C-alpha positions as CSV (number, residue, x, y, z in Angstrom):
1,M,0.0,0.0,0.0
2,S,2.9,2.4,0.6
3,G,3.8,2.2,-3.1
4,I,0.3,3.3,-4.0
5,F,0.4,6.3,-1.6
6,F,3.8,7.2,-3.1
7,D,2.3,7.1,-6.6
8,V,-0.6,9.3,-5.5
9,V,1.7,11.9,-3.9
10,I,4.1,12.1,-6.8
11,L,1.4,12.2,-9.5
12,L,-0.7,14.8,-7.8
13,S,2.2,17.0,-6.9
14,I,3.5,17.5,-10.5
15,A,1.2,20.4,-11.4
16,Y,1.6,21.9,-7.9
17,T,5.4,21.9,-8.3
18,L,5.1,23.7,-11.6
19,R,2.7,26.2,-10.1
20,N,5.2,27.0,-7.3
21,N,8.1,27.1,-9.7
22,A,9.9,24.4,-7.7
23,H,10.6,22.0,-10.6
24,V,14.1,20.8,-11.4
25,R,16.0,23.1,-13.7
26,V,19.6,24.0,-14.5
27,D,19.6,27.2,-12.5
28,I,23.3,27.7,-12.9
29,F,22.6,29.2,-16.4
30,Y,18.9,30.2,-16.0
31,E,19.4,32.6,-13.1
32,K,21.8,34.7,-15.1
33,F,19.5,35.2,-18.1
34,S,17.4,38.3,-18.6
35,A,13.7,38.2,-18.0
36,K,13.0,38.2,-21.7
37,T,15.3,35.1,-22.2
38,K,13.7,33.3,-19.3
39,A,10.3,33.9,-20.7
40,L,11.4,32.7,-24.2
41,I,12.9,29.5,-22.6
42,N,9.8,28.9,-20.7
43,I,7.5,29.4,-23.7
44,F,9.7,27.0,-25.8
45,S,9.8,24.4,-23.1
46,F,6.0,24.5,-22.5
47,V,5.1,24.4,-26.2
48,F,7.7,21.7,-27.3
49,F,8.1,19.6,-24.2
50,V,5.6,19.9,-21.4
51,L,2.3,20.1,-23.4
52,P,3.1,17.5,-26.0
53,L,4.3,15.0,-23.4
54,S,1.2,15.7,-21.3
55,F,-1.1,15.2,-24.2
56,L,0.7,12.0,-25.1
57,I,0.4,10.6,-21.6
58,I,-3.2,11.6,-21.3
59,Y,-4.0,9.9,-24.7
60,I,-2.2,6.7,-23.8
61,G,-3.2,6.7,-20.2
62,I,-6.9,6.8,-20.8
63,G,-6.7,3.6,-22.8
64,F,-4.5,2.1,-20.1
65,V,-7.1,2.9,-17.4
66,E,-10.0,1.7,-19.6
67,L,-8.3,-1.7,-20.2
68,S,-7.6,-2.0,-16.4
69,Y,-11.3,-1.2,-15.7
70,L,-12.6,-3.6,-18.3
71,Q,-10.4,-6.4,-17.0
72,H,-11.4,-5.8,-13.4
73,E,-7.7,-5.6,-12.6
74,A,-6.8,-6.1,-8.9
75,S,-3.6,-6.3,-7.0
76,S,-2.0,-9.7,-6.7
77,D,-1.1,-9.0,-3.1
78,P,-3.3,-10.6,-0.5
79,G,-5.5,-7.8,0.9
80,G,-4.2,-5.5,-1.9
81,L,-6.1,-2.9,-3.8
82,K,-9.3,-4.4,-5.3
83,Y,-9.8,-1.8,-8.0
84,R,-6.4,-1.0,-9.5
85,W,-7.9,1.2,-12.2
86,I,-8.5,3.9,-9.6
87,V,-4.8,4.3,-9.0
88,K,-4.1,4.0,-12.7
89,S,-6.6,6.8,-13.4
90,L,-4.4,9.2,-11.5
91,M,-1.9,9.2,-14.3
92,P,-4.1,10.8,-17.0
93,L,-5.6,13.0,-14.3
94,A,-2.2,14.2,-13.1
95,F,-1.2,15.1,-16.6
96,I,-4.5,16.9,-17.3
97,L,-3.7,19.0,-14.3
98,L,-0.1,19.5,-15.5
99,A,-1.4,20.6,-18.9
100,L,-3.8,23.1,-17.4
101,Q,-1.1,24.5,-15.2
102,A,1.4,24.6,-18.2
103,V,-1.2,26.5,-20.3
104,K,-1.6,29.0,-17.4
105,E,2.2,29.4,-17.1
106,L,2.5,29.7,-20.9
107,W,-0.1,32.5,-20.9
108,N,1.7,34.3,-18.1
109,D,5.1,34.1,-19.9
110,I,3.5,35.4,-23.1
111,R,2.0,38.3,-21.2
112,R,5.4,38.9,-19.5
113,L,7.2,38.8,-22.8
114,K,4.8,41.4,-24.3
115,K,5.5,43.8,-21.4
116,L,9.3,43.6,-21.9
């Protein structure tokens, strides 16, 4: 069960981490860039990395959850999770939340870039 709780915490904290600008980044270079360069890097990374990856995981994850639901997949551990599709549904949900947060951050960076 501890592995399931770990999955829940990690998956649901991805968008929260982006919201609070606490994600891993190579700050050695990033902190020295101008505000305009930072905004351009953020826009590029959201458009070409975060959003496409999020949409891909959502697309594949929905089928993954659907298959688990249709097969009535359960944990093989005695006393384990009876409905495994519930935990698996957190993957597309987490990336839906990440995509929404990325769109918000993208919008903020575009507005910031226009002001500079």
